[in-house]
MIKE-613460 format. One record per residue (C-alpha): residue in one letter; x, z, y. Coordinates in pm, whole numbers, padded with zeros to 5 digits, always signed. Each point is the difference from the previous one (the first is absolute). Last residue first. Layout:
% residues N
AXZY...
END
This chain:
% residues 88
K+15928-01628+07101K+00179+00344-00063M-00281+00205-00027D-00134-00210-00294S+00361+00038-00183I-00027+00396+00052L-00323-00005-00130K+00057-00207-00300D+00328+00223-00065L-00243+00309-00002K-00270-00154-00208G+00206-00056-00305E-00096+00244-00213I+00275+00252-00059N+00028-00041+00429M-00341+00059+00064N-00022+00337-00212Y+00316+00095+00174L-00129+00055+00330D-00312+00129-00105D+00178+00266-00147S+00197+00042+00318G-00261+00049+00178G-00303-00190+00157I+00031-00414+00082H-00168-00033+00314I-00009-00291+00088D-00005-00069+00416G+00354-00045+00014F+00146+00072-00365F-00083+00374+00072I+00107+00257-00269Q-00139+00367-00021P+00241+00264-00116V-00043+00256-00032S-00353+00147+00002R-00320+00100+00254K-00202-00321-00083G-00269-00052+00233G-00076-00425+00008S+00379-00041+00028L+00013-00111+00339K-00211+00306+00118I+00239+00217-00190M+00323-00080+00043E-00118-00068+00406K-00083+00390-00048M+00338+00104-00116K+00156-00223+00293E+00021+00291+00179P+00208+00261-00214Q+00292-00274+00054E+00276+00161-00179H-00199+00206-00268I-00222-00380-00007N+00307-00190-00042I-00040-00330+00111E+00185-00322-00194Q+00007-00337+00139F+00135-00288-00306D+00171-00207-00070L+00003-00170-00302K+00321-00092-00230K-00261+00046-00308E+00276+00268-00063T-00068+00153+00266L-00418+00009-00026L+00091+00152-00332N+00211+00251+00114K-00248+00046+00329A-00278+00079-00347R+00282+00254-00189N+00035+00200+00310C-00338+00071+00137Y-00101+00069-00345G+00271+00285-00069C-00126+00095+00391L+00273+00346+00097Y-00153-00086+00422G-00271-00219+00009T-00100-00374-00010Y-00178-00306+00202I+00127-00321-00077I-00105-00297+00203I+00112-00335-00075N-00013-00247+00273N-00135-00404-00066M+00286-00222-00073
END
């Protein structure tokens, strides 16, 4: 499966919520905390098309968005389809 990256920050409930869903789906992901690695913030902003809020979630080169976007995909069944497509 392509690499899943989630950009996070300190004391971020939305970040924890998104990480919990990824963990429930038994997905491995790389977490980049922009407070621990501030140099990564520019990278996150560029990859997300200018978004500065955390989390920002990427499945390979696909920008999912934030926690609400991830949960909406899950509710709509689109997350499982994306996971399945990425495993092919």
